[in-house]
LOMAR-111467 format. One line per 5 residues: number of its first residue (from 1); for each residue x, y, z of N, C-alpha, C. Coordinates in pm, whole numbers. Example, Ala and Ser with C-alpha at 12.3 -4.5 7.8 and 13.67 -1.06 7.14 Angstrom:
# LOMAR-111467
1) 1319/-569/780/1230/-450/780/1320/-330/780 ~ 1285/-225/708/1367/-106/714/1290/3/787
END
This chain:
# LOMAR-111467
1) 28693/16643/14631/28801/16737/14581/28935/16712/14678 ~ 28885/16701/14795/28992/16701/14885/29061/16576/14890 ~ 29005/16451/14827/29074/16342/14819/29180/16362/14697 ~ 29119/16409/14592/29228/16425/14469/29321/16524/14518 ~ 29293/16637/14605/29410/16703/14632/29496/16635/14710
6) 29476/16549/14793/29569/16478/14885/29646/16371/14779 ~ 29580/16301/14678/29666/16231/14581/29743/16300/14498 ~ 29721/16422/14488/29795/16495/14369/29922/16552/14438 ~ 29908/16565/14603/30042/16613/14700/30105/16483/14714 ~ 30049/16356/14734/30119/16247/14757/30230/16239/14615
11) 30159/16235/14493/30236/16221/14375/30340/16323/14354 ~ 30318/16438/14400/30383/16554/14396/30528/16546/14499 ~ 30515/16469/14614/30625/16464/14699/30701/16344/14652 ~ 30624/16244/14592/30694/16142/14543/30796/16163/14429 ~ 30735/16252/14354/30825/16308/14238/30937/16404/14267
16) 30914/16448/14383/31009/16540/14426/31142/16429/14479 ~ 31093/16340/14570/31180/16256/14609/31246/16156/14492 ~ 31163/16130/14393/31223/16084/14294/31347/16128/14212 ~ 31318/16272/14161/31406/16371/14119/31541/16348/14188 ~ 31517/16407/14342/31620/16416/14426/31700/16278/14438
21) 31648/16164/14435/31717/16042/14453/31799/16008/14306 ~ 31727/16051/14206/31804/16022/14050/31918/16077/14011 ~ 31947/16195/14098/32077/16279/14046/32186/16192/14040 ~ 32233/16110/14140/32362/16069/14150/32377/15956/14079 ~ 32242/15888/14059/32243/15788/13930/32271/15809/13819
26) 32194/15943/13762/32204/15980/13637/32325/16039/13592 ~ 32388/16114/13710/32522/16164/13672/32637/16066/13665 ~ 32638/15975/13771/32722/15872/13759/32732/15758/13613 ~ 32576/15725/13596/32556/15674/13454/32634/15746/13325 ~ 32604/15882/13343/32649/15962/13208/32792/15954/13220
31) 32851/15955/13354/33017/15938/13347/33053/15827/13287 ~ 32979/15708/13347/33043/15574/13300/33029/15567/13124 ~ 32917/15652/13097/32891/15621/12949/33008/15681/12870 ~ 33067/15799/12931/33191/15848/12847/33329/15750/12864 ~ 33314/15703/12965/33425/15610/12986/33407/15486/12892
36) 33298/15431/12930/33285/15300/12840/33284/15298/12664 ~ 33203/15445/12635/33215/15480/12488/33354/15513/12444 ~ 33438/15541/12505/33578/15554/12479/33666/15439/12478 ~ 33599/15308/12547/33660/15205/12525/33688/15129/12680 ~ 33695/15215/12792/33748/15178/12913/33647/15151/13001
41) 33624/15032/13069/33534/15020/13186/33563/15068/13285 ~ 33470/15124/13358/33481/15183/13466/33398/15143/13606 ~ 33429/15026/13654/33336/15012/13769/33380/15060/13920 ~ 33490/15160/13895/33516/15239/14025/33425/15358/14032 ~ 33317/15379/13963/33241/15478/13991/33183/15476/14112
46) 33180/15402/14183/33119/15394/14334/33226/15435/14419 ~ 33364/15403/14384/33478/15468/14473/33471/15627/14449 ~ 33478/15645/14283/33473/15812/14284/33370/15890/14346 ~ 33274/15853/14350/33152/15890/14420/33183/15924/14577 ~ 33209/15824/14627/33229/15814/14780/33339/15894/14834
51) 33439/15907/14759/33560/15993/14774/33518/16146/14774 ~ 33451/16159/14643/33412/16302/14601/33302/16331/14737 ~ 33208/16265/14791/33128/16290/14884/33195/16324/14991 ~ 33285/16267/15035/33380/16282/15156/33455/16411/15123 ~ 33509/16450/15004/33594/16574/14988/33508/16673/14976
56) 33373/16655/14934/33300/16778/14913/33256/16816/15046 ~ 33194/16717/15135/33156/16761/15270/33290/16843/15347 ~ 33391/16807/15319/33515/16848/15403/33563/16990/15344 ~ 33552/16977/15191/33582/17129/15145/33470/17236/15184 ~ 33315/17205/15214/33221/17254/15231/33249/17319/15395
61) 33291/17218/15471/33293/17228/15625/33421/17330/15650 ~ 33510/17274/15589/33663/17386/15607/33666/17521/15544 ~ 33582/17548/15447/33574/17680/15385/33457/17758/15418 ~ 33353/17694/15434/33207/17727/15477/33139/17768/15357 ~ 33194/17734/15244/33132/17738/15110/33088/17641/15055
66) 32973/17587/15035/32940/17454/14968/32978/17454/14824 ~ 32982/17556/14756/33032/17547/14601/33182/17504/14586 ~ 33255/17557/14702/33393/17527/14678/33396/17376/14734 ~ 33309/17356/14819/33290/17193/14862/33269/17114/14734 ~ 33175/17166/14651/33134/17094/14525/33254/17068/14426
71) 33356/17192/14408/33485/17174/14360/33558/17057/14402 ~ 33604/17070/14527/33667/16954/14588/33611/16825/14546 ~ 33498/16794/14547/33419/16664/14535/33456/16633/14376 ~ 33416/16726/14287/33451/16714/14134/33597/16681/14123 ~ 33692/16758/14190/33821/16746/14185/33894/16608/14213
76) 33825/16537/14325/33844/16407/14370/33816/16303/14290 ~ 33694/16302/14242/33643/16228/14123/33724/16226/13998 ~ 33786/16332/13959/33845/16345/13860/33990/16308/13895 ~ 34048/16323/14002/34184/16270/14017/34195/16119/14038 ~ 34092/16052/14097/34094/15885/14087/34076/15857/13945
81) 33997/15936/13877/33987/15893/13708/34111/15881/13667 ~ 34190/15971/13688/34318/15996/13609/34394/15878/13646 ~ 34416/15851/13762/34475/15707/13813/34407/15590/13738 ~ 34288/15591/13713/34230/15463/13655/34262/15472/13496 ~ 34293/15602/13461/34295/15613/13312/34449/15568/13276
86) 34561/15603/13378/34675/15565/13352/34696/15446/13360 ~ 34665/15371/13471/34654/15209/13474/34597/15139/13343 ~ 34475/15185/13328/34382/15116/13220/34465/15126/13087 ~ 34478/15278/13039/34511/15295/12917/34662/15306/12893 ~ 34752/15363/12963/34893/15387/12938/34943/15252/12996
91) 34926/15201/13095/34978/15067/13141/34900/14922/13074 ~ 34791/14974/13015/34703/14861/12977/34661/14745/13072 ~ 34630/14807/13188/34609/14703/13305/34449/14654/13302 ~ 34433/14566/13382/34295/14502/13379/34191/14612/13466 ~ 34116/14655/13362/34008/14765/13408/33903/14733/13523
96) 33910/14598/13542/33813/14562/13679/33899/14571/13777 ~ 34016/14514/13762/34104/14524/13888/34120/14673/13919 ~ 34163/14772/13836/34171/14889/13854/34058/14957/13928 ~ 33947/14914/13874/33812/15003/13921/33783/14935/14094 ~ 33832/14834/14112/33834/14776/14227/33907/14824/14311
101) 34032/14836/14288/34093/14932/14376/34089/15073/14414 ~ 34037/15129/14314/33984/15255/14335/33865/15255/14404 ~ 33768/15171/14436/33677/15142/14515/33714/15124/14658 ~ 33811/15035/14665/33871/15005/14817/33961/15123/14854 ~ 34029/15175/14781/34119/15313/14818/34020/15398/14872
106) 33897/15447/14799/33817/15542/14837/33740/15488/14982 ~ 33714/15404/14979/33647/15317/15113/33765/15377/15236 ~ 33865/15315/15230/33985/15357/15341/33986/15515/15330 ~ 34028/15587/15223/34042/15719/15235/33936/15822/15279 ~ 33809/15775/15277/33678/15847/15319/33699/15851/15466
111) 33691/15730/15518/33690/15673/15649/33812/15757/15723 ~ 33936/15768/15661/34028/15830/15723/34004/15970/15745 ~ 33935/16029/15623/33925/16182/15628/33786/16208/15739 ~ 33705/16108/15796/33639/16164/15876/33709/16157/16002 ~ 33800/16047/16042/33870/16059/16163/33983/16185/16161
116) 34029/16202/16067/34120/16333/16081/34046/16467/16086 ~ 33951/16479/16020/33884/16609/16012/33772/16633/16127 ~ 33691/16526/16148/33589/16514/16260/33603/16452/16373 ~ 33730/16371/16362/33757/16303/16482/33669/16157/16510 ~ 33606/16125/16437/33555/15985/16464/33505/15954/16302
121) 33485/15811/16302/33484/15743/16186/33356/15742/16124 ~ 33234/15770/16184/33116/15725/16136/33054/15819/16070 ~ 33022/15931/16098/32942/16068/16058/33030/16185/16066 ~ 33000/16279/15975/33067/16402/15973/32994/16511/16064 ~ 33004/16626/16108/32928/16716/16172/32841/16761/16016
126) 32753/16842/16061/32673/16910/15973/32734/17025/15875 ~ 32727/17022/15760/32843/17105/15682/32738/17182/15562 ~ 32771/17331/15567/32696/17436/15448/32651/17359/15343 ~ 32532/17382/15315/32475/17314/15186/32449/17393/15081 ~ 32435/17383/14974/32393/17434/14839/32236/17476/14856
131) 32184/17583/14866/32068/17621/14874/31952/17562/14799 ~ 31845/17527/14811/31744/17501/14709/31677/17633/14657 ~ 31648/17589/14523/31602/17688/14418/31431/17658/14447 ~ 31378/17768/14476/31223/17752/14484/31138/17876/14428 ~ 31009/17868/14413/30941/17981/14382/30837/17982/14457
136) 30836/18127/14491/30705/18176/14563/30565/18155/14509 ~ 30482/18069/14606/30345/18049/14550/30349/17939/14472 ~ 30472/17850/14494/30455/17712/14399/30404/17605/14470 ~ 30377/17636/14604/30313/17515/14684/30155/17506/14626 ~ 30082/17601/14556/29982/17571/14521/29954/17533/14385
141) 30056/17497/14328/30090/17447/14179/30045/17277/14221 ~ 29934/17229/14133/29913/17098/14138/30032/16988/14090 ~ 30037/16906/14157/30123/16798/14123/30275/16856/14144 ~ 30309/16951/14065/30449/17014/14060/30489/17089/14186 ~ 30382/17134/14267/30452/17211/14370/30562/17182/14467
146) 30557/17059/14512/30658/17027/14598/30795/17042/14543 ~ 30790/17000/14400/30922/17028/14330/30949/17153/14310 ~ 30855/17263/14246/30883/17380/14224/30895/17473/14373 ~ 30831/17418/14475/30894/17480/14622/31025/17514/14645 ~ 31089/17390/14611/31236/17410/14637/31297/17267/14616
151) 31394/17270/14517/31508/17171/14493/31621/17204/14493 ~ 31743/17107/14485/31849/17152/14483/31882/17188/14336 ~ 31959/17297/14295/31963/17338/14175/32062/17265/14055 ~ 32121/17149/14139/32191/17037/14045/32069/16935/14024 ~ 31950/16935/14089/31819/16855/14018/31805/16907/13874
156) 31805/17036/13842/31769/17095/13725/31877/17082/13631 ~ 31997/17066/13699/32107/17055/13611/32138/16908/13560 ~ 32099/16857/13631/32081/16706/13581/32022/16684/13470 ~ 31895/16760/13384/31868/16745/13285/31934/16817/13184 ~ 31961/16931/13223/32072/17017/13124/32191/16949/13094
161) 32239/16871/13218/32413/16800/13146/32357/16673/13084 ~ 32230/16630/13094/32215/16485/13005/32186/16565/12830 ~ 32125/16648/12842/32109/16709/12694/32243/16759/12647 ~ 32342/16810/12698/32462/16863/12668/32537/16718/12624 ~ 32535/16629/12701/32595/16497/12675/32568/16432/12539
166) 32398/16445/12529/32356/16417/12403/32417/16500/12294 ~ 32428/16629/12327/32496/16677/12189/32616/16666/12178 ~ 32694/16665/12268/32826/16641/12253/32847/16487/12181 ~ 32785/16398/12208/32830/16261/12186/32792/16234/12034 ~ 32659/16321/12001/32614/16271/11870/32629/16389/11778
171) 32644/16515/11832/32657/16594/11719/32787/16720/11699 ~ 32897/16643/11778/33017/16724/11754/33103/16617/11705 ~ 33221/16684/11653/33337/16579/11594/33404/16481/11722 ~ 33431/16556/11843/33486/16517/11962/33397/16377/11985 ~ 33265/16398/11991/33143/16269/12037/33187/16176/11919
176) 33198/16207/11797/33238/16092/11668/33372/16040/11719 ~ 33454/16099/11756/33598/16053/11778/33591/15958/11915 ~ 33544/16020/12021/33489/15943/12107/33473/15794/12118 ~ 33346/15811/12027/33266/15672/12022/33370/15599/11931 ~ 33427/15651/11855/33541/15577/11757/33625/15487/11845
181) 33663/15551/11947/33775/15511/11998/33738/15373/12086 ~ 33558/15385/12109/33526/15249/12176/33469/15141/12096 ~ 33460/15190/11979/33388/15087/11862/33488/15051/11778 ~ 33595/15141/11698/33701/15105/11612/33816/15169/11584 ~ 33908/15147/11725/34025/15250/11742/34109/15223/11649
186) 34102/15113/11574/34216/15116/11478/34194/15216/11355 ~ 34075/15204/11315/34030/15297/11223/34046/15480/11273 ~ 34011/15503/11375/34058/15619/11471/34182/15658/11434 ~ 34265/15551/11486/34435/15582/11467/34474/15608/11327 ~ 34425/15552/11245/34443/15566/11086/34406/15711/11041
191) 34318/15753/11098/34281/15879/11062/34321/16003/11116 ~ 34461/15959/11206/34539/16034/11287/34500/16105/11430 ~ 34394/16036/11463/34337/16067/11617/34416/15985/11688 ~ 34472/16037/11821/34540/15951/11927/34430/15870/12007 ~ 34426/15743/12009/34323/15655/12044/34353/15687/12215
196) 34455/15674/12244/34490/15711/12403/34439/15830/12447 ~ 34467/15918/12408/34416/16075/12437/34262/16067/12445 ~ 34197/15997/12342/34028/16013/12369/34000/15922/12480 ~ 34064/15799/12492/34031/15725/12610/34064/15796/12755 ~ 34177/15866/12757/34199/15937/12885/34093/16053/12891
201) 34065/16134/12804/33937/16233/12826/33806/16139/12851 ~ 33775/16066/12798/33674/15980/12843/33630/15912/12990 ~ 33775/15875/13029/33771/15833/13175/33779/15954/13266 ~ 33841/16075/13221/33825/16197/13311/33688/16240/13322 ~ 33622/16230/13204/33498/16308/13205/33421/16206/13319
206) 33423/16078/13318/33345/16006/13388/33388/16022/13543 ~ 33513/16046/13556/33540/16098/13721/33478/16226/13754 ~ 33461/16327/13642/33421/16451/13682/33253/16442/13700 ~ 33207/16373/13647/33067/16362/13654/33009/16272/13787 ~ 33097/16155/13803/33084/16088/13914/33114/16162/14048
211) 33235/16267/14050/33275/16332/14129/33147/16439/14166 ~ 33079/16512/14088/32964/16582/14099/32861/16474/14184 ~ 32852/16395/14103/32719/16294/14188/32776/16258/14330 ~ 32899/16228/14353/32917/16237/14508/32907/16331/14587 ~ 32962/16443/14529/32933/16591/14597/32791/16612/14621
216) 32704/16599/14551/32587/16626/14564/32520/16558/14669 ~ 32558/16430/14697/32482/16341/14803/32512/16419/14926 ~ 32651/16459/14975/32703/16523/15103/32672/16664/15115 ~ 32655/16756/15031/32624/16886/15033/32494/16921/14997 ~ 32415/16854/14916/32292/16872/14862/32196/16791/14932
221) 32185/16672/14895/32114/16574/14929/32083/16553/15075 ~ 32212/16561/15153/32211/16538/15299/32323/16653/15333 ~ 32317/16694/15447/32372/16809/15498/32531/16738/15551 ~ 32564/16642/15524/32677/16578/15629/32720/16447/15511 ~ 32859/16389/15567/32892/16288/15503/32902/16182/15631
226) 32861/16041/15575/32868/15957/15671/32930/15834/15586 ~ 32987/15730/15643/33078/15632/15587/33000/15541/15495 ~ 33045/15519/15392/32949/15451/15288/32849/15523/15224 ~ 32833/15633/15257/32689/15711/15211/32671/15665/15070 ~ 32735/15632/14984/32684/15608/14842/32598/15494/14828
231) 32613/15385/14947/32543/15260/14956/32495/15182/14805 ~ 32601/15159/14752/32610/15095/14602/32551/15173/14500 ~ 32513/15310/14507/32470/15363/14381/32542/15370/14276 ~ 32655/15374/14317/32770/15343/14196/32745/15243/14079 ~ 32702/15136/14179/32696/15006/14112/32556/15011/14014
236) 32412/15063/14093/32318/15075/14043/32332/15196/13899 ~ 32420/15266/13882/32463/15378/13801/32509/15285/13681 ~ 32597/15188/13705/32626/15094/13596/32535/15012/13520 ~ 32414/14979/13616/32313/14901/13590/32234/15012/13499 ~ 32195/15113/13549/32120/15204/13454/32230/15252/13313
241) 32340/15252/13313/32427/15249/13202/32373/15149/13084 ~ 32395/15035/13157/32358/14914/13060/32200/14928/13032 ~ 32132/14956/13104/31961/14954/13103/31952/15051/12981 ~ 32032/15168/12999/31982/15278/12883/32080/15260/12771 ~ 32129/15169/12753/32215/15123/12637/32319/15225/12597
246) 32398/15267/12691/32515/15352/12673/32470/15476/12605 ~ 32334/15522/12613/32321/15656/12527/32266/15740/12650 ~ 32294/15873/12641/32262/16001/12723/32115/15969/12769 ~ 32014/15995/12683/31893/15991/12713/31837/15844/12814 ~ 31900/15730/12759/31862/15604/12811/31923/15611/12934
251) 32037/15690/12976/32083/15682/13104/32025/15748/13188 ~ 31959/15877/13141/31876/15973/13199/31727/15914/13260 ~ 31666/15821/13174/31540/15765/13198/31562/15663/13275 ~ 31661/15577/13262/31705/15451/13373/31755/15529/13520 ~ 31798/15626/13490/31837/15688/13634/31716/15712/13710
256) 31644/15771/13624/31511/15848/13680/31420/15684/13724 ~ 31411/15604/13685/31337/15495/13746/31397/15411/13842 ~ 31539/15400/13859/31601/15353/13980/31605/15457/14094 ~ 31596/15591/14064/31579/15698/14159/31417/15690/14182 ~ 31352/15639/14122/31194/15655/14189/31173/15532/14306
261) 31264/15409/14283/31250/15326/14364/31340/15344/14474 ~ 31443/15414/14462/31536/15486/14568/31453/15587/14665 ~ 31373/15668/14592/31332/15755/14617/31174/15723/14723 ~ 31155/15634/14668/31023/15580/14745/31042/15534/14901 ~ 31178/15504/14924/31203/15462/15048/31179/15571/15146
266) 31241/15695/15098/31224/15825/15155/31079/15854/15187 ~ 31023/15842/15064/30878/15910/15066/30798/15847/15205 ~ 30823/15701/15189/30724/15616/15300/30746/15691/15433 ~ 30881/15750/15450/30888/15785/15615/30854/15944/15597 ~ 30816/16006/15504/30798/16154/15544/30631/16189/15523
271) 30591/16099/15410/30422/16114/15381/30353/16002/15481 ~ 30265/16090/15541/30189/15987/15630/30089/15906/15580 ~ 30038/15945/15446/29948/15858/15392/30012/15725/15324 ~ 30149/15750/15324/30235/15615/15285/30270/15542/15412 ~ 30219/15577/15523/30327/15515/15633/30261/15369/15653
276) 30140/15317/15557/30100/15172/15574/30224/15079/15507 ~ 30307/15163/15435/30412/15080/15372/30566/15071/15445 ~ 30553/15122/15582/30650/15128/15659/30727/15006/15702 ~ 30610/14904/15716/30652/14760/15767/30749/14697/15632 ~ 30705/14730/15531/30766/14677/15399/30886/14765/15336
281) 30929/14864/15444/31046/14952/15385/31184/14884/15343 ~ 31196/14784/15424/31333/14739/15399/31316/14632/15270 ~ 31218/14602/15218/31203/14539/15105/31199/14642/14990 ~ 31115/14782/15037/31146/14853/14923/31305/14900/14896 ~ 31358/14914/14998/31504/14961/14964/31581/14857/14909
286) 31523/14729/14917/31612/14610/14862/31574/14607/14719 ~ 31434/14673/14660/31401/14670/14522/31515/14697/14429 ~ 31558/14816/14414/31653/14877/14295/31759/14760/14302 ~ 31837/14694/14408/31924/14611/14371/31868/14474/14311 ~ 31749/14421/14356/31671/14316/14288/31658/14357/14144
291) 31618/14466/14109/31581/14481/13980/31700/14520/13881 ~ 31794/14560/13959/31943/14561/13887/31988/14420/13846 ~ 31967/14317/13939/32001/14173/13911/31907/14110/13807 ~ 31793/14145/13801/31679/14113/13697/31698/14167/13572 ~ 31728/14324/13565/31765/14390/13442/31873/14333/13358
296) 31985/14305/13451/32114/14223/13376/32093/14109/13328 ~ 31992/14027/13399/31976/13907/13326/31882/13876/13243 ~ 31790/13968/13217/31709/13957/13098/31706/14062/13002 ~ 31808/14157/13011/31811/14257/12881/31904/14177/12771 ~ 31835/14192/12665/31909/14133/12548/31943/14247/12428
301) 31904/14349/12459/31923/14441/12324/32043/14537/12353 ~ 32074/14557/12486/32196/14635/12495/32301/14583/12458 ~ 32380/14654/12369/32500/14595/12313/32616/14703/12319 ~ 32711/14661/12420/32815/14781/12464/32919/14793/12330 ~ 33005/14876/12350/33084/14921/12224/33150/14816/12223
306) 33218/14790/12081/33267/14672/12051/33418/14685/12090 ~ 33495/14788/12118/33629/14761/12215/33652/14792/12339 ~ 33523/14817/12419/33528/14814/12538/33603/14728/12639 ~ 33672/14765/12727/33777/14681/12797/33887/14600/12710 ~ 33918/14648/12583/34019/14589/12516/34118/14701/12491
311) 34237/14641/12551/34359/14770/12524/34416/14768/12399 ~ 34414/14924/12356/34461/14933/12225/34611/14900/12197 ~ 34658/14842/12098/34785/14846/12063/34818/14918/11952 ~ 34859/15007/11926/34889/15102/11794/34968/14992/11714 ~ 34928/14982/11570/34969/14927/11487/35112/14985/11452
316) 35224/14918/11426/35326/14957/11384/35355/14917/11232 ~ 35434/14994/11153/35458/14952/11021/35590/14879/10997 ~ 35599/14750/10956/35693/14669/10954/35807/14720/10836
END
């Protein structure tokens, strides 16, 4: 029985690490889903997450309130999304170039914030964090004990947000219009719905969710901001989006899968029974990126929205 208890405890801690690591991937993937479903490619998710992480940490540090820091992070992500939407939708600029520009801007701005607020370019001071949600006596619950003992409320919120996204996308008139903007914008325009407005909303929603993902990293996942702390998670989220076939549940499951690989690197460091894997930790850390490349190379069933990345020119009557 003791061996079984140890095994269940290891699985429980690995489950906790998986869920905590999945949050930024799932939220950013859901954000990318709204943008691309509306017809706008958003490879700037990494940049939105990065600036949101810096802004969230700064807001939490300066106000002493992590919830205000969370709002700072969401606002930063939304602000960059507005810029991306203006360039991509209003001025019909290249979506990839715009997203790359946002990433480069975020990298520079976040480093500047470290220097201005904390006086060094590497890592911030410890900031107030969002308290975990736990249940008394939960440690005795088999398998789920480590999770129920205490995780960020945003971990639970991840599942709620995914369900809300599914409902909004498939069960509301707004969701139908958003999908039409990315599939058949001319028909949507004929129906009297402004295509550009729907695309603006889709991109801004992506910034809000990417901002929440980034802020989670610096004021919940870790109690500080460090330079480049997103570590490519925005790009993994894009892969999860494609892997999940641009659907909310698909994004959730794909994000959890990549989160498992990410969480395994943390679990190896804190679970003594997994210490035998430590010599291979660098390889484990590399696995999500390797599988991203493999997944994108072999996936054939994922079909993007037909009009994604295509600027819409309103038809005029001659």
